N, C-alpha and C positions, 0 to 999 in steps of 0.2 A: 504494500500500500504506500509506504514512504517513497519507494522508487517511482511510482506513478505520479505522485505529487511533485517530486523533484523534476520529473520530465516535463510536467505541465507548467511549472513555474516560469521558465524562460519564455514559453509561448505566451502565457498570460501577460508577462511584462512587455513583450514585443507588441501584442495587441493593444495594450493600454497606451503605450507610447505612440503608436500609429494613429490612434483615435483621438489623441488629445490636441490635434490641430498643429502638429509639428510642421514647420515649413519645409518644402522640398529643397534638396541640395541645389547648388548653382548648376551643376551638371544636368540635373533633372529639368531645371527651368530651360536650359539651352536645348535639351531634347525636345521639349514642348514647342519651343520657338521653331526649331527645324521641322518638326512634324506639321506645323501650320503653313509652311511655304507651299504655294500652288500658283499655277498659271490660270488666270481668268480673263477671257476676252483680250488676250495679248499683253496683259499686265501681270507682273509678278506681285503676289500679295503675301503678306505674313501678318501675324498678330503676336504682340508681346503678351505672355501669360498674365492674366488678371491678378493672380495672387503674388506676383513678383514685386520687387521693390523698385526704387528709382535709379538703381546703379547700372544703367545701360550705356554702353559706348559701341556704336555700330557704324562701320564703314562699308559702303557698297561701291565697288569699283570694277572696272573691266577694261577691255580693249576691243576695238573694232578695226577692220581692215576693209578698204575700198580702193580700187584702182592702184594697188600696190602701196598705198599710204596707210599708216597706222594712226589711230587716234585713241587717246586715253579718255575713259568714261568715268563719271562720278555721279552717284545718285543719292538723293535725300540727304544732302550735306548739312543743311541748316535746320535739322529737325530736333525738337525737344522730345525725346522718347518717353512715352507714358505707358505704364502697365495697363493692359486690357485694351489698348488701342490697336486698330488695324492700319497697315501702311501698304502702299502699292506704288509701283513705278513701271513705266513702259520701257523695256530695254531696247537698244538699237537693234535693227534687223540683222546686221552683219557682225554680231559679237563673236569674237574668237576666244575671249576670256570674260568671265563674270564671277565675281567673288564677294562674299560677305564675311567680314571679320567682326566677330562679336566678343566683347568683354562684358561680363556681368559680375558685379561686385555687391556684396552686402557687408554688414559689419563683421559677420562671422565666417563668410565663405566667398570664394570667387572662382570663376572658370572662364576660359576663353576658347574660342573655336573658329576655325576657318571653314566656311561652307561654300562648296563649289555650286554656283547657281546655274551654270551652263546646261546641265542635264534637264533642268526644269523648263527650259525654253526650246529645246531641240526636239 
């Protein structure tokens, strides 16, 4: 009987901690951001998770080529990122590179990720 109780104790503790409203890790928040990326009517759209904090730094950039000439592309540069908000932009038709660099920081955690956006538009 004591063995059964000792086996259940860690499970009960885990369930209690998960149900007390613990915030997701920074990596989990970035996973949710990445899962929200989609192409709609020619625009790339994404949403910052609503339960996240204000610690967002996002750079969206790429490169296009036309007639042998290359051009640097930058999107949503002057945005004040807000949790729960959706964002979109229309990428150039001839993108050869399209990247999102994301840094998410809270008081207790941080994570960064580079997301290749080119597969979403091809």
